[in-house]
N, C-alpha and C positions, 0 to 999 in steps of 0.2 A: 389490559392497559399496562399494568406493571411489567408483564412479560415483554412488551414492546420497548419500554424504557430500558430494561436491563439489556436487551439485545443491542440497542443503539448507543449505549453508554461506552465512552472511550476513555482510555487512561490518559493521565496528564502528559506523559511522554509522547503519546500519539497526537494529542492536540497541539503540543508544541511543534512537533514535526510538520503538521498540516499548516499551522500558521507561518512557520518559517518558509515552507514551500511556496505558499501564496505570496509572501513578501518577495521571494526571489523571482517570481514571475512578473512582478510589477515593473514598470518601466522607470521607476524612480521611487522616492519615498511615498509611502501609502498610508492612508488613514485607517483607523480601526474599522470604520464603516465599510471601506473598500474591501478589507480582508474578510469581514463578515459576509458581504455579498458574494465574494469569490468562493467561500466555503459552503454557502447554502444557508437557507433559512432555519435549519434545525439547530444552529449554534447561536446562542443569545449574544447580543452586543456586549453585555457585561462579562460574559465568559471570554470573549475575544480580548477585552481590556485586561482581564485578570491574567490570561496567558501571556500577553504582550508585556505586562508588568513583571511577571516572573522571568521572562526571557531577558528583559532589561537588567534585572538583578543578577542574572547569570552572565551578563556580558555578551549575549547572543544577538541582541539588537541594540540599535541606538534610536533616540527620538529627538525631535526638534519641534519646538512650538511654532505653529503657524496659525496666526489669528488666535482663536479661542480654543483650539485643539492641538493635537500632536500629529506629526507624521512619523512613521516608523521605517527603519531600514535594517536589513540583516547585517550584522557585524562580521559574521563568518558563515562558512558553509557547514553542512552536517558533520564533516570530519573535524572541523575546528571546534564545534560544539561538543562532540564526543571527547576530544582531547582535553577540553576545558574541564569536563566532568571528571575525567581520569585524574587530572592534576589536583582537582579539589579534593577528591577522595584521598589521594596520596598525601596532600598537605595536612589532612585531618588525622593522620596516623603518627604515632610517636616513633615507630621503628621503620623508617622509610626503606632501609636496606632489606629487612625481612619481607616487607610487602612487595618490593620490586623482585626479590629473589623468588618468592612464591609465584608471582605473576609470570616471570620468565620461564620457570620450570614447568609451568602448566601450559605453555604454548605448544602447539603442534609443530612438526618439522617445517612445514611451509611458512608458518608465521615466524618461527625462529630464524629461518633463513632470511626472510624479509627484514626482520628487525636487525639482524647482523649487517645486512647490506646498507640499511639506513644509517646505522651507527658508523659504519666504515665511511660512508659518503660524507656524513657531517664532520667527522674527524679530518678527512681529506680537505674539506673546505676551510677549516680553521687553520690549517698549516700554510695556506697561500700567503 
């Protein structure tokens, strides 16, 4: 039995991704119960609420009171959530320049080219 629990245990990031994915599939704001049904019976309702609350604190979802409960809506896509995490890490460091320099020098050629293109594109838009 312990072996089964260990195999089916998921990490927090994986659960957050699953919950966000379910919310994106909804045709509008969804309840925690709807998310739980969508993800299957092996995930407890309280776990879904915990994940949704963590996502709310991270700015990845919004919630609105409807009656006695809440409905939840994704605030951004996976890319937006990843970017938010990256900014949060950067904001927590005292030497932003060193962190950014280390990040950029660690990029592969394709990612570096992509980043240069994105930076060039954003500079071009600011000059209009």
